[in-house]
C-alpha positions as CSV (number, residue, x, y, z in Angstrom):
1,X,24.8,-33.2,25.7
2,X,23.4,-31.3,29.0
3,X,19.7,-30.5,29.5
4,X,18.0,-28.1,31.6
5,X,14.5,-28.0,33.1
6,X,13.3,-24.5,33.5
7,X,9.7,-23.7,35.5
8,X,9.1,-20.2,36.3
9,X,6.0,-18.1,36.9
10,X,5.2,-14.5,36.4
11,X,3.2,-12.2,37.7
12,X,2.7,-8.2,37.2
13,X,-0.3,-5.9,36.7
14,X,-2.7,-7.1,34.5
15,X,-1.4,-10.1,33.3
16,X,-1.1,-13.1,35.5
17,X,1.2,-16.3,33.3
18,X,3.0,-19.7,33.8
19,X,5.5,-21.1,31.5
20,X,7.8,-24.4,31.7
21,X,10.7,-25.2,29.3
22,X,13.0,-27.1,28.3
23,X,16.5,-25.9,27.1
24,X,19.1,-28.3,24.9
25,X,23.3,-26.9,24.6
26,X,23.5,-29.1,21.5
27,X,27.1,-28.0,21.1
28,X,29.5,-25.9,22.4
29,X,27.5,-23.0,20.0
30,X,24.3,-24.4,19.3
31,X,21.8,-24.7,21.6
32,X,17.6,-25.6,21.2
33,X,14.4,-24.9,23.1
34,X,11.1,-25.8,23.9
35,X,8.5,-23.8,26.3
36,X,4.8,-23.9,26.7
37,X,3.4,-21.1,28.0
38,X,-0.2,-19.9,29.6
39,X,-0.8,-16.0,30.4
40,X,-4.1,-14.5,31.2
41,X,-4.4,-10.8,30.6
42,X,-7.0,-8.4,31.6
43,X,-8.0,-4.9,30.5
44,X,-6.0,-5.0,27.6
45,X,-5.8,-2.2,25.3
46,X,-7.2,-3.0,21.5
47,X,-7.1,-0.1,19.0
48,X,-10.0,-0.3,16.4
49,X,-9.2,2.9,14.5
50,X,-7.2,5.7,14.7
51,X,-8.7,7.2,17.5
52,X,-10.7,4.5,19.2
53,X,-9.4,2.4,22.2
54,X,-11.5,-0.3,23.4
55,X,-10.4,-2.4,26.4
56,X,-10.7,-6.3,26.5
57,X,-11.2,-7.6,30.2
58,X,-9.8,-10.8,29.4
59,X,-7.9,-12.4,26.9
60,X,-6.3,-15.7,27.4
61,X,-2.6,-17.0,25.3
62,X,-2.0,-20.6,25.4
63,X,0.5,-22.5,23.8
64,X,4.2,-23.6,22.9
65,X,7.6,-22.0,21.3
66,X,10.1,-23.8,19.9
67,X,13.7,-22.9,18.8
68,X,17.2,-23.8,17.6
69,X,19.8,-21.1,17.8
70,X,23.9,-21.0,17.0
71,X,26.2,-22.5,15.0
72,X,25.6,-25.7,13.4
73,X,29.6,-26.1,11.6
74,X,32.4,-23.8,11.4
75,X,30.8,-22.3,7.9
76,X,27.0,-22.8,9.1
77,X,25.0,-20.6,11.1
78,X,20.9,-21.1,11.8
79,X,18.3,-18.7,13.7
80,X,15.1,-20.6,13.9
81,X,11.7,-20.7,15.9
82,X,8.3,-21.6,15.3
83,X,5.3,-21.2,17.7
84,X,1.9,-22.5,18.0
85,X,-0.7,-20.7,20.4
86,X,-4.1,-19.5,20.4
87,X,-5.0,-15.9,22.2
88,X,-9.0,-15.8,22.9
89,X,-11.4,-13.6,24.1
90,X,-12.4,-14.8,27.5
91,X,-14.6,-11.6,29.3
92,X,-15.4,-8.8,27.4
93,X,-18.5,-6.9,29.3
94,X,-18.7,-4.4,26.6
95,X,-18.7,-6.7,23.7
96,X,-19.9,-9.6,24.4
97,X,-20.5,-11.4,21.5
98,X,-17.0,-11.4,21.4
99,X,-16.4,-13.6,24.0
100,X,-14.7,-17.0,22.9
101,X,-13.3,-15.3,19.5
102,X,-9.9,-15.3,18.5
103,X,-7.9,-12.2,19.6
104,X,-7.7,-9.8,16.6
105,X,-4.4,-9.8,14.5
106,X,-2.8,-13.2,16.2
107,X,-2.2,-16.0,14.4
108,X,-2.3,-19.5,15.8
109,X,0.9,-20.4,13.7
110,X,4.1,-18.4,13.1
111,X,7.7,-19.3,12.7
112,X,11.0,-18.0,10.8
113,X,14.7,-19.1,10.1
114,X,17.3,-17.9,8.8
115,X,20.4,-19.9,7.6
116,X,24.2,-18.4,6.9
117,X,26.7,-19.7,5.1
118,X,30.6,-18.0,5.9
119,X,33.3,-18.3,3.3
120,X,35.4,-18.0,6.1
121,X,35.5,-20.9,8.8
122,X,33.5,-19.1,11.9
123,X,32.8,-15.3,10.0
124,X,35.0,-13.9,12.0
125,X,36.0,-11.7,8.8
126,X,35.2,-11.9,4.9
127,X,31.8,-12.9,2.9
128,X,28.8,-14.4,4.1
129,X,25.4,-15.1,2.9
130,X,22.1,-16.1,4.3
131,X,18.4,-16.7,3.3
132,X,15.4,-16.3,5.6
133,X,11.9,-17.7,5.0
134,X,9.3,-15.5,8.0
135,X,5.7,-17.8,7.9
136,X,2.6,-16.0,8.9
137,X,-0.5,-18.0,9.7
138,X,-3.9,-16.5,8.8
139,X,-5.2,-14.0,11.7
140,X,-8.6,-12.6,12.1
141,X,-9.2,-9.2,11.1
142,X,-11.3,-8.0,14.0
143,X,-12.2,-9.3,17.4
144,X,-15.6,-10.6,16.1
145,X,-13.9,-13.0,13.1
146,X,-15.6,-11.2,10.4
147,X,-12.6,-12.7,8.2
148,X,-9.1,-13.9,8.3
149,X,-6.5,-12.2,6.7
150,X,-4.5,-14.8,4.9
151,X,-1.3,-16.5,5.6
152,X,2.0,-15.5,3.9
153,X,5.4,-16.6,3.9
154,X,8.6,-14.3,3.0
155,X,11.9,-14.6,1.3
156,X,15.0,-12.4,2.6
157,X,18.3,-12.7,1.3
158,X,21.7,-11.0,2.4
159,X,25.2,-10.7,1.5
160,X,27.6,-9.1,4.4
161,X,31.3,-8.9,3.9
162,X,33.1,-8.4,7.3
163,X,36.4,-6.6,6.8
164,X,37.8,-6.8,10.9
165,X,36.2,-6.7,14.1
166,X,35.1,-3.2,13.5
167,X,33.8,-2.5,10.1
168,X,31.1,-4.3,8.4
169,X,28.9,-3.9,4.5
170,X,25.6,-5.7,4.4
171,X,23.1,-6.0,1.3
172,X,19.6,-7.1,2.4
173,X,16.9,-7.8,-0.3
174,X,13.2,-8.5,2.0
175,X,10.3,-9.9,0.4
176,X,12.6,-11.0,-2.5
177,X,9.4,-13.0,-4.4
178,X,7.7,-9.7,-3.9
179,X,4.3,-11.7,-1.8
180,X,1.6,-9.9,-2.0
181,X,0.6,-10.0,2.3
182,X,-1.1,-7.8,4.8
183,X,0.9,-6.7,7.6
184,X,-2.1,-6.0,10.1
185,X,-5.6,-4.2,10.6
186,X,-7.8,-2.1,12.8
187,X,-11.0,-3.2,11.4
188,X,-12.4,-4.8,8.5
189,X,-12.3,-1.9,6.2
190,X,-9.2,-0.9,7.4
191,X,-6.3,-3.5,6.4
192,X,-2.8,-2.6,5.5
193,X,-0.9,-4.1,2.8
194,X,2.8,-5.4,3.2
195,X,6.2,-4.1,1.8
196,X,6.9,-5.5,-1.7
197,X,10.8,-6.2,-2.8
198,X,13.0,-3.6,-1.4
199,X,16.4,-3.8,-0.8
200,X,18.7,-1.7,2.2
201,X,22.4,-1.3,1.9
202,X,24.5,-0.4,5.2
203,X,27.7,-0.1,6.7
204,X,28.1,-0.8,10.1
205,X,31.3,-0.2,12.4
206,X,32.4,0.6,15.7
207,X,34.6,3.5,16.6
């Protein structure tokens, strides 16, 4: 059981942030991590309609992310993540009434988990089944925080057949419960409805 602690500070044009994290090597093929971040962005572009772009002087993002990824047993694989953070408008000279509000389209909480079962140990060949959950919390529809888009949870399923190392066939069904959800918005008058149940059949191969 190995534990490593990482601390770093990143500085780029129009962005200044700090991130501190811990990573666990739980097993040979399974890792978990958690990180805290504090980022301040300046001159952030905000598209409020198809042809109107505003500039927000400063937006801060603070919170943490946690994840676990890898093979738990010869037959079971997991990929999961969760984030809890706030994105707040710190400065906007053009729209001072939005200062202190949450930035448009940013949920405080979100997470996803995929669990896969391989009929053949280690999944090198044969049939696999997977199910995934994707959760997105409430998000403000605009920077004035006039109202929030509702939270949602989407359920996806997938079946894969691996013929060999070069060829596999995959059937994926998204939003199997036909959940009504909203993918985003420009303003309170421009809100986008997400897709209902849909299926995709694909073949992946390497030459």
